[in-house]
Backbone as CSV, one residue per row, in Angstrom:
resi,resn,N_x,N_y,N_z,CA_x,CA_y,CA_z,C_x,C_y,C_z
1,MET,-32.697,6.292,86.576,-34.057,5.498,86.507,-34.064,4.099,85.765
2,SER,-34.335,2.969,86.202,-34.030,1.571,85.603,-35.695,1.311,84.834
3,VAL,-35.642,0.741,83.879,-36.402,0.660,83.158,-36.752,-1.166,82.778
4,GLY,-37.010,-1.997,83.756,-36.685,-3.525,83.917,-35.149,-4.003,83.763
5,VAL,-34.231,-2.914,83.917,-32.917,-3.805,84.061,-32.203,-3.819,85.237
6,PRO,-32.023,-4.768,85.722,-31.228,-4.988,86.739,-29.820,-4.695,87.395
7,LEU,-29.847,-3.858,88.699,-28.629,-3.331,89.002,-28.212,-3.928,90.218
8,VAL,-26.788,-4.556,89.796,-26.374,-4.667,91.132,-25.067,-4.804,91.472
9,TYR,-25.162,-3.976,93.216,-23.753,-3.303,93.523,-22.468,-4.560,93.613
10,VAL,-20.991,-4.401,93.459,-20.065,-5.064,93.478,-18.784,-4.053,94.077
11,ASP,-18.773,-4.903,94.750,-17.320,-4.253,95.756,-16.072,-4.084,94.834
12,PRO,-16.053,-3.224,93.990,-14.477,-3.653,93.271,-13.124,-3.494,94.089
13,ALA,-12.872,-3.644,95.042,-11.665,-3.937,96.101,-10.988,-5.180,95.424
14,TYR,-9.757,-4.683,95.239,-8.633,-5.741,94.633,-8.970,-6.323,93.378
15,THR,-10.237,-5.833,92.419,-10.572,-6.605,91.167,-9.282,-6.185,90.234
16,SER,-8.421,-5.090,90.507,-7.403,-5.021,89.364,-6.193,-6.046,89.870
17,GLN,-6.043,-6.289,91.420,-5.311,-6.848,91.631,-4.951,-8.712,91.745
18,GLU,-6.644,-9.211,91.601,-6.934,-10.559,91.075,-7.247,-11.521,89.798
19,ARG,-6.713,-12.212,90.164,-6.428,-13.037,88.724,-8.420,-14.126,89.221
20,SER,-8.735,-13.891,87.820,-10.231,-14.328,88.044,-10.078,-15.853,87.944
21,GLY,-8.861,-16.580,87.099,-9.136,-17.872,87.380,-8.718,-18.737,88.332
22,CYS,-7.524,-18.414,88.706,-6.816,-18.672,90.251,-6.838,-18.155,91.527
23,GLN,-7.704,-16.852,91.172,-8.609,-16.090,92.646,-6.930,-15.507,93.155
24,HIS,-6.050,-15.393,93.000,-5.062,-14.713,93.791,-4.880,-13.299,93.732
25,ILE,-5.021,-13.019,94.746,-4.979,-11.400,94.691,-3.219,-11.001,95.542
26,GLU,-3.353,-9.907,94.702,-1.628,-9.364,95.495,-1.611,-8.176,94.699
27,LYS,-1.185,-7.293,95.194,-0.962,-5.989,94.961,0.568,-5.943,93.791
28,ALA,1.532,-6.807,93.714,2.482,-7.007,92.638,2.237,-7.868,91.662
29,ASN,1.166,-8.033,91.324,-0.139,-8.808,89.964,-0.058,-7.569,89.360
30,ARG,-0.548,-6.057,89.960,-0.305,-5.226,88.642,0.958,-4.595,88.277
31,VAL,1.532,-5.136,87.145,2.715,-4.255,87.113,2.789,-3.134,86.893
32,ASP,2.126,-2.616,85.986,1.892,-0.779,85.790,0.053,-0.853,85.245
33,GLN,0.059,0.515,84.686,-1.098,0.571,84.489,-1.627,-0.016,83.309
34,ALA,-0.856,-1.045,82.492,-1.388,-1.366,81.249,-1.069,-3.264,81.824
35,ARG,-0.517,-3.855,82.447,0.220,-5.340,82.954,-0.497,-5.883,84.030
36,PHE,-0.296,-6.960,83.655,-1.222,-7.888,84.737,-0.105,-8.729,84.885
37,ILE,0.560,-9.766,85.590,1.141,-10.719,85.631,0.837,-11.458,86.847
38,CYS,0.106,-12.536,86.729,-0.366,-13.604,88.570,0.586,-13.817,88.679
39,ARG,1.255,-13.412,89.915,2.758,-14.136,90.331,2.337,-15.482,90.972
40,GLU,0.761,-15.835,91.022,0.627,-17.244,91.512,0.720,-18.494,90.402
41,CYS,0.210,-18.056,89.208,-0.351,-19.024,88.213,0.969,-18.424,86.595
42,GLY,1.203,-17.217,86.751,2.192,-16.632,85.464,1.377,-15.886,84.312
43,VAL,-0.213,-15.842,84.563,-0.729,-15.699,83.571,-0.562,-13.852,83.286
44,VAL,-0.619,-13.551,82.317,0.080,-12.300,81.524,-0.703,-11.644,80.535
45,ALA,-1.602,-10.701,81.059,-2.405,-9.991,80.055,-2.521,-8.261,80.439
46,HIS,-3.152,-8.028,79.561,-3.695,-6.544,79.508,-4.731,-6.253,80.980
47,ALA,-3.982,-5.476,81.893,-4.781,-5.168,83.573,-6.453,-5.098,82.766
48,ASP,-6.837,-4.037,81.888,-8.282,-3.903,82.123,-8.957,-5.164,81.542
49,ARG,-8.501,-5.691,80.979,-8.938,-7.149,80.307,-9.395,-8.102,81.799
50,LYS,-7.992,-8.034,82.843,-8.190,-8.863,83.692,-9.450,-8.736,84.974
51,ARG,-9.741,-7.086,84.535,-10.404,-6.490,85.808,-12.320,-6.985,85.635
52,PHE,-12.548,-6.385,83.887,-13.969,-6.853,84.303,-14.659,-8.969,84.741
53,PRO,-13.647,-9.367,84.035,-14.582,-10.588,84.178,-14.506,-10.597,85.659
54,ARG,-13.892,-10.208,86.695,-13.794,-10.811,87.859,-14.798,-9.828,88.293
55,ALA,-14.838,-8.813,88.033,-16.186,-8.147,88.868,-17.683,-8.059,88.342
56,ALA,-17.243,-9.150,86.785,-18.653,-9.418,86.246,-19.068,-11.140,87.008
57,HIS,-17.863,-11.243,87.301,-18.217,-12.983,88.279,-18.710,-13.046,89.567
58,ARG,-18.354,-11.460,90.168,-18.924,-11.249,91.291,-20.117,-10.612,91.583
59,GLY,-20.990,-9.795,90.636,-22.063,-9.177,90.280,-22.904,-10.749,89.881
60,GLN,-22.239,-12.010,89.011,-23.572,-12.873,88.852,-23.280,-13.798,90.259
61,THR,-22.146,-13.520,91.308,-22.528,-14.119,92.616,-23.565,-13.436,93.224
62,VAL,-23.326,-12.386,93.160,-24.294,-11.383,94.364,-25.982,-12.075,93.398
63,TRP,-26.116,-11.590,92.375,-27.118,-11.802,91.825,-27.827,-12.909,91.823
64,ASN,-27.130,-14.128,91.985,-27.688,-15.437,91.937,-28.336,-15.831,93.812
65,VAL,-27.369,-15.320,94.515,-27.643,-14.812,95.841,-28.746,-14.822,96.149
66,GLY,-28.879,-13.585,95.330,-30.184,-12.290,95.448,-31.887,-13.531,95.450
67,ARG,-30.794,-14.434,94.144,-32.744,-14.946,93.952,-32.912,-16.117,94.419
68,GLU,-31.627,-16.618,95.171,-32.039,-17.733,96.052,-33.149,-17.318,97.382
69,SER,-34.503,-18.666,97.771,-35.294,-18.330,98.360,-34.849,-18.342,100.029
70,ARG,-35.904,-17.504,100.744,-34.787,-18.001,102.245,-36.254,-18.604,102.907
71,ALA,-37.454,-18.343,102.263,-38.394,-19.127,102.972,-38.125,-20.214,102.843
72,PRO,-38.905,-21.024,104.105,-38.970,-22.672,104.097,-39.673,-23.684,103.057
73,ALA,-39.306,-24.050,102.084,-40.214,-25.009,101.470,-41.738,-25.642,102.300
74,THR,-42.678,-25.300,101.584,-43.772,-25.832,102.056,-44.378,-27.390,101.868
75,PRO,-44.504,-27.801,102.593,-45.169,-29.358,102.075,-45.893,-29.981,101.270
């Protein structure tokens, strides 16, 4: 049950392999369960810390697109 809280579906595909800064996706970026090393820009981080911002960014993008009016402007 949702009580005034917006919910947006985000496709989680490749979020564990994608670097949010440079948006490079590569299976080799996810070294193991805990380590993430971007093969493009070299950023090293905990794998789960890299996944959340990417998913959040995708959610924000979906939300913003949904807020844009598709109706023609009235003169």
